[in-house]
C-alpha positions as CSV (number, residue, x, y, z in Angstrom):
1,M,112.3,106.6,97.9
2,N,109.7,103.8,98.0
3,E,107.7,104.4,101.2
4,F,106.0,101.0,100.9
5,Y,109.2,99.0,101.1
6,N,109.0,96.4,103.9
7,K,105.7,98.1,105.0
8,D,103.1,96.1,106.9
9,I,99.6,96.2,105.5
10,I,97.5,95.9,108.6
11,S,94.8,98.6,108.3
12,I,93.4,100.8,105.6
13,K,93.4,103.5,108.2
14,D,97.2,103.6,107.8
15,F,96.9,105.0,104.3
16,S,96.3,108.5,103.1
17,K,94.5,109.5,99.9
18,D,97.9,110.2,98.3
19,Q,99.2,106.8,99.2
20,L,96.1,105.0,97.9
21,E,96.5,106.9,94.6
22,K,100.1,105.8,94.4
23,I,98.9,102.2,94.8
24,F,96.3,102.7,92.0
25,T,99.1,104.2,89.7
26,S,101.4,101.2,90.4
27,T,98.5,98.8,89.7
28,D,97.9,100.4,86.4
29,K,101.6,100.1,85.6
30,V,101.6,96.4,86.5
31,M,98.6,95.8,84.3
32,K,100.3,97.3,81.3
33,L,103.4,95.3,81.6
34,N,103.9,92.3,79.3
35,P,104.2,88.9,81.1
36,S,108.0,88.6,80.8
37,E,108.5,92.1,82.3
38,R,105.9,91.5,85.0
39,R,107.7,88.3,86.1
40,E,110.8,90.2,86.9
41,I,109.1,92.3,89.6
42,C,109.5,89.7,92.4
43,K,111.6,87.1,90.8
44,G,113.0,84.8,93.5
45,K,110.8,86.2,96.2
46,I,108.7,83.9,98.5
47,L,105.2,84.7,99.8
48,G,104.2,82.8,103.0
49,Y,100.6,82.5,103.9
50,L,98.9,81.4,107.2
51,F,95.1,80.9,107.0
52,Y,93.5,80.1,110.3
53,E,90.1,80.7,108.6
54,P,88.8,79.2,105.3
55,S,89.7,81.2,102.3
56,T,89.5,80.5,98.6
57,R,89.5,83.8,96.7
58,T,91.9,85.8,98.9
59,R,94.5,83.1,99.1
60,L,94.3,82.2,95.4
61,S,94.4,85.8,94.5
62,F,97.6,86.4,96.4
63,D,99.0,83.1,94.9
64,S,98.1,84.2,91.4
65,A,99.4,87.7,92.0
66,M,102.8,86.4,93.3
67,A,103.2,83.9,90.4
68,S,102.4,86.6,87.9
69,I,105.3,88.8,89.2
70,G,107.8,85.9,89.3
71,G,107.6,84.8,92.9
72,T,106.5,81.6,94.6
73,S,104.1,80.9,97.5
74,L,104.1,78.4,100.4
75,G,102.2,78.1,103.6
76,I,99.3,76.7,105.5
77,S,95.8,76.8,104.0
78,D,94.3,74.2,106.3
79,I,95.2,74.9,109.9
80,S,94.0,71.4,111.0
81,S,97.1,69.9,109.2
82,S,99.6,72.3,110.9
83,S,101.6,72.3,114.1
84,T,99.0,74.5,115.7
85,Q,97.1,71.3,116.3
86,K,100.0,70.3,118.6
87,G,99.6,73.5,120.5
88,E,102.1,75.8,118.7
89,S,101.4,79.5,119.5
90,L,100.5,82.1,116.8
91,S,103.7,83.9,117.8
92,D,105.9,80.8,117.0
93,T,104.1,80.0,113.8
94,V,104.5,83.5,112.5
95,R,108.2,83.6,113.5
96,M,108.8,80.3,111.6
97,M,106.9,81.4,108.5
98,S,108.8,84.7,108.4
99,I,112.1,82.6,108.3
100,Y,110.8,80.8,105.3
101,S,109.4,83.8,103.3
102,D,109.9,87.4,102.3
103,V,106.4,88.6,103.0
104,L,103.7,87.0,105.2
105,I,99.9,86.9,104.6
106,L,97.7,86.2,107.6
107,R,94.0,85.5,108.1
108,H,92.9,84.8,111.6
109,P,89.6,84.8,113.5
110,L,90.8,87.0,116.4
111,D,90.7,90.8,116.4
112,G,94.2,92.2,116.7
113,S,95.9,89.1,115.3
114,S,97.5,90.8,112.3
115,R,98.8,93.7,114.4
116,F,100.3,91.2,116.8
117,A,101.8,89.2,114.0
118,S,103.5,92.3,112.6
119,E,105.2,92.8,115.9
120,V,106.8,89.4,116.1
121,S,107.5,88.8,112.4
122,E,110.9,89.5,110.9
123,K,109.2,90.2,107.5
124,P,106.4,92.5,106.5
125,V,102.9,91.2,107.2
126,I,99.7,91.7,105.2
127,N,96.4,91.4,107.0
128,A,94.1,89.1,104.9
129,G,91.3,89.3,107.4
130,S,91.6,89.9,111.1
131,G,88.6,88.8,113.2
132,T,85.7,91.2,112.6
133,E,88.1,94.2,112.1
134,E,89.5,94.7,108.6
135,H,90.5,93.3,105.3
136,P,92.7,96.1,103.9
137,S,93.8,94.6,100.5
138,Q,90.1,93.9,99.7
139,A,89.2,97.6,100.4
140,I,92.1,98.8,98.2
141,Q,90.9,96.4,95.5
142,D,87.3,97.8,95.9
143,L,88.4,101.4,95.7
144,F,90.6,100.6,92.6
145,T,87.6,98.9,91.0
146,I,85.4,101.9,91.6
147,K,88.1,104.2,90.2
148,K,88.6,102.1,87.0
149,E,84.9,101.5,86.3
150,K,83.6,105.0,87.2
151,K,86.7,106.9,86.3
152,R,86.6,108.6,89.7
153,I,85.7,108.1,93.3
154,D,85.1,111.7,94.5
155,G,81.5,112.8,94.0
156,L,79.9,109.3,93.8
157,K,76.9,108.1,95.6
158,I,77.6,104.7,97.1
159,G,75.3,102.2,98.8
160,I,76.6,99.3,100.9
161,V,74.0,96.7,101.6
162,G,73.8,93.5,103.7
163,D,75.7,92.3,106.7
164,L,77.3,95.5,108.0
165,K,77.7,94.3,111.6
166,Y,80.0,91.3,110.9
167,G,81.4,92.1,107.4
168,R,85.0,93.2,107.9
169,T,85.3,94.3,104.3
170,V,82.7,97.0,105.1
171,Y,84.8,98.6,107.9
172,S,87.9,98.7,105.7
173,L,86.0,100.1,102.7
174,L,84.3,102.8,104.8
175,S,87.7,103.8,106.2
176,G,89.1,103.9,102.7
177,L,86.2,106.0,101.4
178,G,86.9,108.5,104.2
179,N,89.7,109.8,102.1
180,F,87.3,110.8,99.3
181,D,84.3,113.1,98.9
182,V,81.5,110.6,98.6
183,D,77.9,110.2,99.7
184,V,77.4,106.8,101.5
185,N,74.2,105.0,102.3
186,L,74.3,102.0,104.6
187,I,71.5,99.5,104.1
188,S,70.9,96.6,106.5
189,P,68.4,95.0,108.8
190,E,68.2,96.6,112.2
191,S,70.1,93.7,113.8
192,L,73.0,94.0,111.3
193,R,73.6,97.7,111.5
194,I,77.2,98.8,111.5
195,R,78.8,98.6,115.0
196,S,78.9,102.1,116.5
197,D,82.0,101.3,118.5
198,S,83.9,100.6,115.2
199,T,82.8,103.7,113.4
200,Y,83.9,106.4,115.9
201,E,87.0,107.3,113.8
202,I,85.2,106.7,110.5
203,K,82.6,109.3,111.4
204,K,85.3,112.0,111.7
205,K,86.1,111.6,108.0
206,L,82.9,110.3,106.4
207,D,79.3,111.2,106.6
208,F,76.8,108.3,106.0
209,T,73.1,107.6,106.4
210,E,71.6,104.4,107.6
211,T,68.4,102.7,106.4
212,P,66.8,99.3,106.4
213,D,65.0,100.0,103.1
214,I,67.1,99.7,99.9
215,E,64.3,101.5,98.0
216,D,65.2,104.7,99.9
217,C,68.3,105.3,97.8
218,L,68.4,102.7,95.0
219,D,67.6,105.0,92.0
220,D,70.3,107.6,93.1
221,L,73.3,105.2,93.5
222,D,76.4,105.2,91.3
223,V,77.7,102.1,93.1
224,L,75.9,99.3,95.0
225,Y,78.2,97.3,97.1
226,V,76.5,94.0,98.2
227,T,77.7,91.8,101.0
228,R,76.5,88.4,102.1
229,I,74.9,87.6,105.4
230,Q,77.8,85.9,107.2
231,K,76.2,82.8,108.8
232,E,79.5,81.7,110.3
233,R,79.8,84.8,112.5
234,F,76.4,84.6,114.1
235,P,76.5,83.3,117.7
236,D,72.9,82.0,117.3
237,E,71.7,80.3,114.1
238,E,68.1,81.4,114.9
239,E,69.2,85.0,114.6
240,Y,70.8,84.2,111.2
241,L,67.6,82.7,109.9
242,K,65.7,85.8,110.8
243,V,67.7,87.9,108.4
244,K,68.7,85.4,105.8
245,G,67.6,86.6,102.4
246,S,66.8,90.1,103.6
247,Y,68.0,91.7,100.3
248,V,68.2,90.0,96.9
249,V,69.5,92.1,94.0
250,G,67.6,90.9,90.9
251,L,66.8,92.2,87.4
252,D,63.7,94.1,88.8
253,M,66.0,96.1,91.0
254,I,68.5,96.7,88.2
255,K,65.8,98.3,86.1
256,R,65.3,101.0,88.9
257,M,69.0,101.9,89.1
258,K,70.9,104.4,87.0
259,E,71.8,103.0,83.6
260,D,75.6,103.4,84.3
261,S,75.5,102.3,88.0
262,I,77.7,99.3,88.9
263,I,77.2,96.4,91.3
264,L,80.1,95.1,93.4
265,H,80.5,92.2,95.8
266,P,83.6,91.0,97.7
267,L,82.5,87.4,97.1
268,P,81.7,84.6,97.8
269,R,78.0,85.2,96.8
270,I,75.2,83.0,98.3
271,D,71.8,84.3,97.2
272,E,72.1,88.0,97.6
273,I,72.6,88.7,93.9
274,S,70.6,86.7,91.4
275,S,72.7,84.9,88.7
276,D,70.5,86.7,86.1
277,V,72.3,89.9,87.1
278,D,75.7,88.5,86.0
279,K,75.0,89.1,82.3
280,T,74.0,92.8,82.8
281,K,76.4,95.6,82.1
282,N,76.0,96.8,85.7
283,A,77.6,93.6,87.2
284,R,81.2,94.3,87.9
285,Y,82.0,91.8,90.7
286,F,84.0,89.4,88.5
287,E,86.0,92.3,87.1
288,Q,86.4,93.4,90.8
289,A,88.0,90.0,91.6
290,E,90.3,90.2,88.6
291,Y,91.4,93.7,89.6
292,G,92.2,92.2,93.0
293,K,94.9,90.1,91.6
294,H,96.6,93.1,90.0
295,V,96.2,95.3,93.1
296,R,97.9,92.5,95.2
297,A,100.6,92.1,92.6
298,A,101.3,95.8,92.8
299,L,101.3,95.8,96.6
300,L,103.7,92.9,96.8
301,G,106.0,94.5,94.3
302,M,106.0,97.8,96.2
303,I,106.6,96.0,99.5
304,L,109.4,93.8,98.3
305,N,111.4,96.2,96.0
306,E,113.4,99.0,97.7
307,N,113.2,101.2,94.6
308,G,109.5,100.5,94.0
309,L,107.9,99.5,90.7
């Protein structure tokens, strides 16, 4: 029995280590298929997307994933051109989109929006970013990247640096890492420390240390996960300017890291990783983006096929 059939993907917290490993295995299987076999996975299926916030990579990644497994995509990428401008509620928009599609992808600025959408939708919902809460498919992609590039997750030392207060990918990643035996260092300016109210459950499964100084742990890390300072989520631009450019990963920093360490980033990148780093063997953020397409193809295939992949 395929336990992922018609399953909503709202929070990484809903997944056990065993379930994550099943997704990793399915992703590996999808990656090994030839194009014609792969296009049979979701032939004739429709992905519907609703993006109430700007998105390039997540939307295109899902589009590309669905096309690669034989399905098609339709939806709203610019909310200003939709009926929401006429006052249509999120509930009605979700209900209509679920009529037109077999699975629904939602990105919305309000916390709880994806959970609400899953309650009113007739079709499974995938959270593509819900307020400041979570971005579960990104976290699964991140975990899969670590597993592929380092051959394991358990036993690794992982540093997460940048905007930990507003970065929803961080909260999903930490929840996912709670399923593994890892040593985590959180590196951020004091004003961008991770929100304590959002880590209550995480702390039950995962030990982590916090520091404003990346030099405290740099030479010991197996994985450095870099996030941008999210200007659009600051209530005051002056506060943003105070922390802008707090950390910049450059070649000088690379030289002090383990030779086989890897650098990840959920993207988009602004100035927190120098372009010089792109050519180093440590840089894995573009591979990370490619893995994301395969992870999402596997997720869609598992959700839309009763017998699984």
